[in-house]
N, C-alpha and C positions, 0 to 999 in steps of 0.2 A: 504494499499500500504506499502511495506516495502522498505527502501532505504539502500543499503548495502554501508558502507563506507570502503574503504581500504586505510590504511595509508601505504605508501612505504617509505623505507629509500632511500636516494639519491645514485645514481649509480655513482661510481667513476672509473677512469682508471684503478686503481688497481683492481677492481672487475670484469673487463671484462672477465678474466680468472679466474674462480671460484678457490679459495685457498683451499688446503686439509691439514687437521690437524690431527695427530694421539694422542689419549689420551689413554694410556695404563692403565689397572686396575688390581692390584693384591689385594688378600685377606687382609683386614684391611687398605684399603685406606682411605683418610680422605674425607667423603662425601660432606661437604660444598665446598670444593675446587674443587672436581671433577664435582659436578653439576653446580657450578658457571661458570666453564670454558666451559663446554659443551653447556650450556644454552646460555651464552653470545655470543659465536662464531657462534652458529647456528642462533641466531638473526641477526648477521652480514651476513648471507647467506654463511658462510664459511663451507665447508663440513667436518664434524667431524666424524672421525672413531674411535669408542670406541672398544678397543681390550683387550680381557682377557689373562692374563698369565696362568690362570687355564684351566683345562681340560673342565670344563663346562663353559657356556656362562653367567650364573648368578653369579655375583660377590659381595660378602658381604663386606661392609665397616666396619670400626673400631667401628662404633656406631650400627651396626646391620641392616643398610639400604643396600638393594641389588640393583644393577644396571644391566640391561641386556646389555651385550656386542654385538657389531654388527659381530664381527669376531675374531678368535684366532689370538694372536699376530704372530704366525709362519706363518700365511697365508697373512700378511700384504706386499704390494708391495711398498718397500721403495723408489723406483725410482719415484713415483707419488706424494710423500709427499712434502709439503712446510714447514711443521714445525712438531716438536714431542713436547708434553707438558706433564709433569709429576706432577700429584697431589701428595700431601704428605701423612703423616700417617707413623708411624714408621715401623708397620708391612709390609705394601705395599712397602715402600721405601727399606727395606732390600730385599724383593723379587725381586724388580727391580734391585738392585745393584748386585745380585746374579744370575740373568737369563742371560745366554750367548746370547740369541736372543736379548733381550733388549739392552745389552750392545753393541753388534755389530751394532744394529741400531743407537744408539747414536754415535758411532765412525764413522759410515758411513755418517750420517748427517753432522757431524762436518767437516769431510774430504772435503766434497763438499761445505761447507760454508753455509749449510742450517741452519734456525733458530731453536733453542732448548730452552725450557722453564722448569722450575721447580719451585715448591713452597713448603713452610713449611720445611719437613725434606728431601724432594726430591733432593735438590742439592747434598746431599749425594751420591745418585746415579750416578749423573753427574761426581762427583769426582772420582767415582770407575772407570768409564769409561775413566778417563783422559780428559774430554772435559770442566770442569768447568774453567771458565776464572779467571783473577786475582781479579776483583772486583764482589762481589756477596753479597746476604744476604740469610737468611734463618729463620727458627724458633729459637729463643733463646735456646742456649745450643747445638744446632746441629752442631755449628761451631766447638765446641770442639771435636766432632767425625770427622769432616773433616779435621781438623788440617792443614789449608791452610791460608796463609796471604791474607788480601785483604777483609776480612769481613766487611760490611758496617753497620751492626747492623739495627738501626731504622732510619738511615739518610733518606732513602727513602723507600716507600712502594714497589716500583718496581726498581730493579737495572739492567741496560743493560750494558754489556761489550761484544763488537764485536757481534757474532751472538747467544749470550746466555743471556737470560732474567731470573731474579730469583726474588721471593718475599717470604714474611715472614710467612704468615699463614692464617687460616680461615677468619680472619676480613680484610685481604687485598686481598682476592681471587677475588672480584669483579673488583678492580682496575687493578689487574694483568690480568684479562681476557680482559678488556678494552684496556690495554696497547698493548696487542697481536692483538687486532683488529686494533688499530692505526698503528702498525708495518705492517700488512699484507694488509689492506684495506685503510689506509690513514686517514688523519685528519678530513675529512668532515664526514665519517661514524663513526669515534670514537665520534666526537662531538654530532652527532644525537643520537647515543645509550646512551651515558653518560647522555644527558639531559632527555631522555625517561625514564631512570632508576633512575633518580634524584640522580645521583651519582657524584654531583659536588665537593664533598670532595676528589675525587681521584686526584685533582689537588694541594692538599695541601702539599704533599711531593713527 
């Protein structure tokens, strides 16, 4: 006899209506960051739409790892999104900063007060769209390219200012993703996932 054990995360009021998050990928994105964000959010039962800036749906990262996108960025219905989150990687970041569709999505989300996230080099793309807020963090040296006051350095792994969340790089990606879960799904869901992932260090800064 086999006994099937199913462990379910607690349902919260914030989860009654499933949240939807866009994660756009461009060639040379940072794989650790992209996968951490997509994986952790899906564990929280958030609908994650992986969108490609490229003509094809298979997007190659900075270290040669490819991810299959769900849809082309141009086909995303922005009105249905609760948040957009940009992984880093300089090559991917520059593409996000130069892509008119991506930049318009960022401006539209910000205009409506919807949540925006970026990690590593990707705050550069937020700044290009004019949506990066006063307080932010990023990968060290990227702030020199952004040239904007308010850089928080390593004071916190995740910095939140108004509707914008930023983080530092690959090693903070898990904590960044968990912070997004907390923002969208609440404290209970965040605590359950953090414990399950053994990510108690995320509360250190």
